[in-house]
Structure formats: structure tokens, C-alpha cells
Backbone bond lengths (Angstrom), bond angles and torsions (degrees), N, CA, C in turn:
res aa  C-N    CA-C-N  psi(-1)  N-CA   C-N-CA  omega(-1)  CA-C   N-CA-C  phi
1 M - - - 1.443 - - 1.529 108.79 -
2 E 1.296 114.18 136.21 1.452 120.67 -176.68 1.529 113.22 -66.78
3 I 1.299 116.73 -26.71 1.460 119.12 -177.43 1.523 110.75 -63.06
4 F 1.332 117.12 -33.85 1.459 119.68 178.13 1.526 110.88 -65.78
5 Q 1.322 116.44 -39.51 1.463 121.41 177.22 1.534 110.44 -63.94
6 I 1.319 116.07 -43.77 1.469 120.69 -179.66 1.522 110.79 -65.40
7 V 1.321 116.66 -44.64 1.465 120.44 179.79 1.537 110.24 -65.20
8 A 1.319 117.38 -39.23 1.461 120.38 178.73 1.532 110.62 -63.09
9 I 1.330 117.09 -43.71 1.469 120.66 177.35 1.525 109.90 -61.66
10 A 1.324 116.19 -42.99 1.468 120.22 -179.43 1.526 111.17 -63.54
11 I 1.318 117.59 -44.51 1.466 120.72 -178.46 1.526 111.00 -65.31
12 V 1.330 116.75 -46.69 1.468 119.68 178.40 1.525 109.92 -61.64
13 G 1.331 116.27 -42.99 1.461 120.43 178.84 1.517 112.10 -61.12
14 V 1.315 116.94 -44.40 1.467 121.04 180.00 1.528 110.64 -64.96
15 L 1.321 117.10 -39.76 1.467 119.56 178.00 1.530 110.99 -62.30
16 I 1.325 116.60 -43.18 1.470 120.40 179.06 1.528 110.48 -66.29
17 I 1.323 116.45 -44.96 1.470 120.97 -179.33 1.525 110.60 -62.16
18 T 1.327 116.66 -43.70 1.471 120.78 179.39 1.528 110.61 -63.23
19 T 1.323 116.75 -41.35 1.462 120.76 178.31 1.522 110.92 -62.86
20 V 1.330 117.16 -44.18 1.465 121.07 179.09 1.524 110.03 -62.85
21 R 1.325 117.34 -43.67 1.474 120.05 179.03 1.528 111.46 -61.91
22 Q 1.321 116.63 -43.52 1.464 119.59 -179.98 1.515 110.90 -65.30
23 F 1.321 116.81 -42.39 1.463 120.85 179.51 1.522 110.54 -62.77
24 R 1.316 116.63 -43.29 1.468 120.61 -179.56 1.528 110.52 -67.91
25 N 1.322 117.89 -38.59 1.475 120.79 179.35 1.525 111.20 -67.11
26 E 1.335 117.13 -39.04 1.465 120.62 178.79 1.518 110.76 -66.93
27 A 1.318 116.11 -32.41 1.468 120.20 -180.00 1.523 111.24 -78.85
28 G 1.330 116.38 -6.72 1.455 120.60 178.50 1.518 113.58 81.57
29 T 1.321 116.25 17.92 1.471 119.97 178.47 1.510 109.45 -111.38
30 S 1.291 114.65 170.89 1.466 120.81 -177.78 1.524 110.71 -67.92
31 G 1.315 116.24 149.36 1.461 121.91 176.70 1.511 112.96 -85.23
32 I 1.342 117.90 17.39 1.459 121.52 -175.77 1.529 112.10 -68.32
33 A 1.318 118.39 -17.87 1.457 121.13 179.68 1.524 111.43 -63.71
34 A 1.308 117.43 -21.18 1.461 120.89 -179.55 1.525 111.76 -75.27
35 L 1.334 117.61 -20.34 1.456 120.21 -177.30 1.525 113.22 -60.64
36 P 1.338 120.06 -46.87 1.477 118.45 177.26 1.521 112.57 -60.00
37 L 1.329 116.71 -35.75 1.464 119.41 177.62 1.528 110.70 -66.06
38 T 1.309 116.33 -39.04 1.467 120.63 176.71 1.520 110.12 -60.93
39 L 1.314 116.42 -43.75 1.465 120.33 178.44 1.524 111.61 -62.11
40 V 1.316 117.01 -42.56 1.470 120.52 -179.93 1.524 110.65 -61.78
41 V 1.319 116.91 -45.01 1.468 120.69 179.63 1.529 110.19 -63.05
42 A 1.321 116.61 -46.53 1.461 120.45 -178.04 1.527 111.42 -64.28
43 I 1.309 117.56 -43.15 1.467 120.96 -179.95 1.522 110.65 -67.76
44 T 1.325 117.40 -36.89 1.468 120.65 177.56 1.524 110.75 -62.16
45 I 1.313 115.90 -45.61 1.473 119.58 178.84 1.525 110.29 -63.65
46 F 1.323 116.39 -43.42 1.464 120.17 178.79 1.530 110.62 -61.72
47 A 1.327 117.34 -40.86 1.468 120.92 179.92 1.529 111.33 -63.58
48 L 1.315 116.83 -34.82 1.464 119.77 177.80 1.531 112.03 -65.63
49 L 1.324 116.17 -25.03 1.463 120.53 -177.87 1.522 113.58 -90.16
50 L 1.330 117.80 -11.42 1.468 120.64 -175.19 1.525 113.05 -60.16
51 D 1.337 117.37 -39.84 1.471 119.66 178.77 1.527 111.20 -61.16
52 R 1.326 115.72 -42.75 1.469 120.24 179.28 1.519 111.21 -64.89
53 L 1.332 116.12 -40.57 1.469 119.52 177.68 1.523 110.76 -63.83
54 G 1.314 116.56 -38.21 1.465 120.46 176.78 1.520 111.64 -60.40
55 L 1.331 116.96 -39.94 1.468 120.87 177.59 1.526 111.26 -64.55
56 V 1.323 116.43 -40.53 1.460 120.53 178.86 1.526 109.85 -63.20
57 F 1.343 116.49 -46.45 1.463 120.22 -179.59 1.527 111.11 -63.04
58 A 1.330 117.31 -40.53 1.468 120.48 179.05 1.531 110.59 -64.61
59 T 1.309 117.29 -40.63 1.464 121.02 178.67 1.524 110.84 -64.49
60 L 1.327 116.71 -43.73 1.467 119.94 178.73 1.528 111.76 -63.83
61 R 1.331 116.82 -39.60 1.469 120.12 177.88 1.533 110.74 -64.94
62 D 1.330 116.56 -39.81 1.459 120.49 178.39 1.523 110.61 -63.45
63 L 1.319 116.73 -45.04 1.467 120.47 178.59 1.529 111.00 -63.26
64 A 1.317 116.36 -40.40 1.463 120.27 179.57 1.526 111.08 -64.56
65 S 1.321 117.14 -39.59 1.472 118.63 179.64 1.525 110.94 -69.86
66 R 1.325 117.94 -35.59 1.467 120.83 176.97 1.526 111.43 -65.65
67 A 1.337 116.30 -34.89 1.461 120.80 -178.04 1.531 111.86 -88.71
68 N 1.338 116.50 3.41 1.466 122.15 -178.39 1.534 112.09 55.58
69 L 1.326 115.91 40.23 1.457 120.95 177.06 1.522 109.75 -84.52
70 N 1.319 115.06 152.09 1.445 120.77 177.30 1.532 108.40 -71.14
71 F 1.341 116.50 123.44 1.456 120.57 -178.32 1.528 112.29 -66.14
72 L 1.314 117.64 -20.17 1.456 120.81 177.49 1.522 110.28 -59.10
73 Y 1.337 116.38 -43.12 1.460 120.19 -179.55 1.529 111.54 -69.42
74 L 1.331 116.18 -41.42 1.462 119.51 178.96 1.524 110.23 -64.35
75 D 1.324 117.23 -44.59 1.462 120.19 178.37 1.520 111.49 -60.64
76 T 1.321 116.23 -39.36 1.464 119.87 179.09 1.523 110.94 -64.54
77 V 1.323 116.74 -44.20 1.467 120.24 179.33 1.531 110.42 -63.39
78 L 1.334 116.81 -40.67 1.461 119.66 178.76 1.529 111.01 -66.37
79 K 1.326 117.64 -37.46 1.465 120.71 176.17 1.531 110.24 -64.11
80 I 1.309 116.45 -40.80 1.461 120.43 178.66 1.528 110.64 -62.11
81 I 1.318 116.87 -43.91 1.462 120.71 177.62 1.529 109.99 -62.39
82 G 1.328 116.53 -42.82 1.460 120.69 178.57 1.516 112.25 -61.61
83 I 1.320 116.85 -44.07 1.468 120.61 178.25 1.525 110.41 -61.16
84 A 1.322 116.64 -41.58 1.470 120.01 -179.79 1.527 110.87 -61.70
85 Y 1.343 117.55 -44.61 1.457 120.56 -179.96 1.523 112.13 -67.30
86 V 1.327 116.85 -44.15 1.464 119.99 -178.76 1.526 110.68 -66.39
87 A 1.329 117.36 -41.08 1.461 120.40 178.44 1.533 110.47 -63.59
88 E 1.309 117.36 -42.08 1.464 120.59 178.17 1.526 110.49 -63.63
89 F 1.329 116.43 -43.15 1.466 121.04 178.07 1.525 110.35 -59.33
90 G 1.325 116.58 -49.14 1.463 120.84 179.83 1.512 112.66 -61.99
91 A 1.325 116.41 -41.91 1.459 120.40 179.45 1.529 111.21 -64.58
92 Q 1.315 117.50 -39.93 1.464 120.34 179.12 1.522 111.56 -66.21
93 V 1.334 116.43 -38.85 1.467 119.55 176.85 1.528 109.70 -63.17
94 C 1.327 116.97 -41.77 1.468 120.67 177.56 1.528 110.78 -62.37
95 R 1.318 116.87 -41.16 1.469 119.82 178.48 1.527 111.17 -65.32
96 D 1.351 116.47 -37.96 1.466 119.84 176.80 1.526 111.12 -60.86
97 A 1.328 116.52 -29.75 1.466 121.42 178.38 1.533 111.27 -89.28
98 Q 1.317 117.11 12.67 1.464 123.43 -178.83 1.531 112.39 58.82
99 E 1.320 116.19 37.30 1.471 122.31 177.33 1.525 108.94 -117.57
100 S 1.330 115.91 68.80 1.465 119.72 -175.91 1.523 112.19 -67.83
101 A 1.333 118.02 -29.39 1.469 119.83 178.00 1.528 110.35 -66.05
102 V 1.323 117.02 -41.90 1.468 120.54 177.90 1.531 109.43 -67.33
103 A 1.326 117.36 -39.03 1.463 121.31 178.23 1.525 110.69 -59.24
104 A 1.321 116.27 -41.84 1.469 120.16 178.81 1.523 110.88 -63.46
105 K 1.315 117.14 -37.66 1.472 120.31 179.22 1.527 111.08 -69.21
106 V 1.321 117.19 -37.24 1.466 120.67 176.25 1.524 109.95 -62.71
107 E 1.327 116.51 -43.69 1.464 120.33 178.01 1.521 111.10 -63.56
108 L 1.325 117.52 -41.46 1.460 121.29 177.74 1.522 110.64 -62.32
109 A 1.329 117.06 -44.40 1.466 120.48 178.77 1.525 110.56 -60.58
110 G 1.320 117.02 -41.40 1.467 120.43 177.93 1.517 111.69 -61.77
111 K 1.317 116.57 -42.00 1.469 120.59 -179.86 1.523 111.45 -66.09
112 V 1.324 116.44 -40.70 1.467 119.73 179.07 1.526 110.19 -65.14
113 L 1.331 117.32 -44.53 1.467 120.32 179.32 1.525 111.41 -63.26
114 I 1.321 116.62 -37.12 1.466 120.20 176.95 1.523 110.23 -64.48
115 M 1.333 116.88 -42.26 1.472 119.95 178.42 1.522 110.66 -61.50
116 V 1.327 117.08 -43.03 1.464 120.88 -179.75 1.524 110.63 -61.81
117 L 1.323 117.06 -43.65 1.468 119.97 179.71 1.529 112.20 -69.50
118 A 1.321 117.21 -29.11 1.463 121.05 -176.41 1.521 113.07 -77.91
119 V 1.326 118.40 -18.10 1.467 121.00 -176.04 1.534 112.60 -55.04
120 P 1.338 120.46 -49.28 1.473 118.70 -179.72 1.532 113.48 -60.60
121 I 1.325 116.82 -34.80 1.465 120.02 179.02 1.519 110.08 -68.81
122 V 1.319 116.76 -43.41 1.469 120.82 178.70 1.527 109.96 -62.39
123 V 1.327 117.12 -42.73 1.466 120.94 178.38 1.521 110.47 -61.52
124 A 1.333 117.30 -43.98 1.466 120.45 179.58 1.523 111.27 -62.76
125 I 1.321 117.66 -40.61 1.472 121.23 178.74 1.529 110.28 -64.77
126 L 1.320 116.03 -43.56 1.476 119.54 179.17 1.532 111.24 -63.80
127 E 1.331 117.83 -38.25 1.458 120.89 178.02 1.521 111.26 -63.51
128 V 1.326 116.77 -40.38 1.470 120.24 178.37 1.508 109.61 -66.13
129 I 1.309 117.99 -41.31 1.471 121.40 178.68 1.527 110.13 -62.52
130 L 1.315 116.59 -44.01 1.459 120.19 179.85 1.528 112.02 -63.96
131 Q 1.315 117.55 -33.54 1.462 120.97 178.17 1.532 110.99 -70.63
132 L 1.322 116.62 -30.35 1.465 120.86 -178.95 1.524 112.24 -77.47
133 L 1.329 116.44 -27.10 1.455 119.71 -179.00 1.536 109.91 -75.64
134 P 1.338 116.14 142.33 1.465 118.58 -179.38 1.514 113.10 -73.50
């Protein structure tokens, strides 16, 4: 099971990161050296999940084509999901670096971009509702 591999990478990564932070703190220097290691661990875990995400996207595209759905809407929804994951990833990395103000701005940017992408879908839904009303 892949989850064991992911958890093992995370545990080893956390042990290394914690050791680096402790070593840097004892030396009287900043613990910022652990940030690149955090990024490597996070990106490695994310890379392990890319194949699975590809399968999900392929399945959704297949279902959409069977249902004769407009791919524009499916692509928009997938972009929205992608923005949400990337924004969360970026915000967590910022929080790991003790930059909660920057993390909040990353989350805000993600929300604004999601709203912008959602406008055409909301308009299409409202148009269908208006057509249904007498």
C-alpha cells in the first residue's frame, strides 16, 4: 500500500528536519536550513500522488464524455480543485517557515482565483434556472 511508503517518507523526513533544527538551534543559528528539507519531503510526497491524480482526472473525463457534458465545465472544476490543493500546499510551507501572514495571503489568493474561475459556472447555472422559471 502506498500510504505506508508515504508515511515512511514523512517520518524519515520529519526526523531529519527535527535533527537539523535542533543542531542549528544549539549552534545559535537560525533553523531556516530545515525549510528546503521540508520542501523536498513535501514535493516528494506530492510527486508520489501524481499518478493517482492522473487516474482520477482520466476517470472524470471518461464519465464526462459518456454523459455528453461540456468539457469546459469539467476543466474549470479540475482547475479549481488544483488551485485549492496548490494554495493549501503553499500556505502550509509558509506556516512551516513561521510566516503565517504570508500563508494567509496565499490562501486569500487561492480563494480569489477560485472565485474568478467559478464565475462562468455560476452564470451557466443561473441561466439554466432562469430558463426553467415560467
